[in-house]
C-alpha positions as CSV (number, residue, x, y, z in Angstrom):
1,M,1.6,54.4,57.0
2,A,4.1,55.7,54.5
3,R,4.1,57.9,52.1
4,R,6.2,58.9,48.4
5,I,6.8,61.6,46.8
6,Q,8.7,63.0,44.3
7,I,10.9,66.2,44.2
8,E,12.6,67.5,40.9
9,L,15.3,70.1,40.8
10,E,17.4,71.7,38.6
11,L,20.8,72.1,39.2
12,P,24.3,72.9,37.3
13,D,26.0,70.2,35.2
14,E,28.8,70.4,37.4
15,V,26.9,69.3,40.5
16,F,26.2,65.9,39.2
17,T,29.9,65.7,38.5
18,G,31.2,61.9,40.1
19,L,27.9,62.1,41.8
20,D,25.5,58.8,41.1
21,V,21.7,59.4,40.9
22,K,21.1,57.1,43.8
23,E,23.3,59.0,45.7
24,M,22.1,62.6,45.4
25,E,18.6,61.0,46.9
26,A,20.5,59.5,49.3
27,K,22.0,63.2,50.1
28,A,18.4,65.2,49.6
29,R,16.7,62.6,51.8
30,E,19.3,63.1,54.7
31,A,19.4,66.9,54.4
32,L,15.4,66.6,54.7
33,V,15.0,64.8,57.4
34,M,17.7,66.8,59.1
35,E,15.5,69.6,58.5
36,F,12.4,68.5,59.7
37,L,14.1,67.3,62.9
38,R,14.9,70.2,63.6
39,E,12.3,72.0,63.2
40,H,10.4,69.1,65.7
41,R,8.7,67.1,63.2
42,F,8.6,64.4,64.4
43,S,11.4,62.3,67.0
44,Q,15.5,61.7,66.6
45,G,13.9,57.8,66.9
46,K,12.4,58.3,64.0
47,A,14.3,59.9,61.7
48,A,17.2,57.0,62.6
49,D,14.4,54.8,61.2
50,I,13.7,57.1,58.1
51,L,16.6,56.9,57.4
52,G,17.8,53.4,57.9
53,V,21.0,54.2,60.4
54,D,21.4,53.9,64.5
55,R,21.6,56.3,66.8
56,H,24.9,56.9,67.3
57,V,25.5,57.3,63.3
58,L,22.0,59.9,63.3
59,F,24.3,62.0,66.3
60,D,26.7,61.8,63.2
61,L,24.9,63.5,60.7
62,M,22.9,65.7,63.6
63,S,26.5,67.3,64.2
64,R,27.1,67.6,60.5
65,Y,24.3,69.6,59.6
66,H,24.0,71.4,62.8
67,V,21.2,69.8,64.8
68,P,21.1,69.8,68.2
69,V,20.4,66.5,69.9
70,I,19.3,68.0,73.0
71,G,16.6,70.2,71.7
72,L,16.4,72.6,75.0
73,T,17.0,76.3,74.7
74,A,19.6,77.7,77.3
75,E,17.3,78.7,79.7
76,E,16.1,75.0,79.8
77,L,18.7,73.9,80.3
78,T,20.0,75.8,82.7
79,Q,16.8,74.6,85.1
80,E,17.8,70.8,83.8
81,L,20.9,71.2,85.1
82,K,19.6,73.0,89.1
83,K,17.4,70.3,89.5
84,H,18.7,67.2,92.2
85,F,19.1,64.5,91.0
86,P,19.6,61.4,93.4
87,R,22.6,59.1,94.0
88,S,22.8,55.3,94.1
């Protein structure tokens, strides 16, 4: 189930130069989804679905917004790297 919300922002006129409303709406949606992804509110797959992009585009967006693709702490990553992985 999806819910529609409306957010109003007051911004200086110069912000609107060269941008149309649809582009601004898309940027706002993108930024909100990236922040929620950073907060682990939903999965990368869900974020990609919401934004209507594939995982490769999502990873590019995550990089631009400095959202880690792998959500492990340094300690968790160290532990994962110590595990033995069987060779095929």
